[in-house]
N, C-alpha and C positions, 0 to 999 in steps of 0.2 A: 230806523236803528246802519240801514245799509250805504245808504246814503254819507253819514259820518265818518264812518272807516273809509268809505272810498277816499271822501271828503283829508281823512288824515295820513294815505297812501298819495293820496296827488301831494305834499306836501313838500313834497320833499322834490326839491327837482337838485338833483342830477347829473345834466349834460351841461354843465356848465366848466368849464378850462376850473375855478377853485375849488367845483364841490370836497371835493379831496382834503379841503380843512375848513370847511364851513360850518356855522352851527360849533357846538363843541371840537369835535374832532382839531383841531385849532392846536388844541391841548399837549392834547398827544405829537402834533408833529412835533411842535416847540422840546418836546423832552428827546423825542428820538435825535434830534436835533446837538442840542444837548450835551448830550449821552454820546455821541459817535466824533463831538468833539472836543469831553472830557477824556472820554479810549483812547482817540488818537494822542493829545495830548502825551497821556503816562508811555504811552510805543516810543514821541517820537521823542522828548522830553528825561525819559529812563535809560540807562547802559548796560544790557543785565549782565551782564560780564560782570559789572560790583554787588549783584543782590547774590542772598542769603535764598533758599530750596523757599521757603515760602511767598517772598515778595516774586521770585524769577518767576513761580503756577502764578500768579496773581499778574504779574508781566506778559504771561504767556496770553493766561485766558481774557486781556485785554485787547487782547493783538486780534483773538481771534470774533472777537466782539466788534469790532471794526469791519470786518465784512460780516458778519451777522446784520450791524445796524443798515450798513448800505446796503443791505440785500431786500430790509426790512421797506429803503428810501428806492428803490427800484420796482418793488411791489407795491409801492402807498404811489408810487407815478404812477403805472400802468393798469392802476385800479381791480389789483387781485382780488379775487376769493378769497386765497387765505389768508390775507394782508391781515385778518383779525385774529388767526391763529398767534400768528407770528407777533403779532403785539401782545396778548396773551405771553407768549412765550418770553420779551423782553420785561413786560412787570415780572414774572414767577422770579424771574436769573435778575430782577433789581429789589426782590425780598430774597433773595437766597444771597445776596453782600452782601447784608447785611449781617449774618451768619458768624462774620470770621469779628463782628465789634463785640456780639454778643459773648464766644467764647475769650475772647482777651480784656474785653474792659469790664463783659456785667451790665452792660446796657442794650436799649435799638431804641436807634430810631422809630418811635409804634408813630409821625405825622408820613414818611415817608413811605414804610409798611399800611397802614390806614389810607393813602392816599395811590400806591400800585391796586388795591382792591377795592376799593372804589372802578377806577380805569380795566379790571377783568370785568367788573360787571358790564362795563358799558361795555364791555368788545362782544360779551356773550346777550345780548337781551335789546338792542341798540336798533328800531326801525333804518334809520338814517344809516348807521355801518353796513349794513344788509343792502339797502340800498343805495349805496355810491357803489359800494366792492366786488362790482356783480361779472367779471371778465375773468 
């Protein structure tokens, strides 16, 4: 029994350069790239002087998220052990970003919320994540 456990643990080769995007980790890595592109586009393309209070609040949140996502990319590239917690926070922020849709339109994007919840579980339970981000 111990041989199988040892074999499973050694299956995760994390000493190579692209281990940070190996396996399922490629999907959240792409998500972070898309998220930073989206919030950066909003910050660059929108003039905050013409926004009402609510939209200005959203603009400020997007401005803060640019730096948050850049920090996540830094943690990702440096393989920092704290990265899973920041990824969980990013997915929670993603879930909360759908609240205005619920409040103003009375509907939710359940697929995106389910997607975020699955990735939260992945970053909590994954042995590959624990093996990859150890510095």
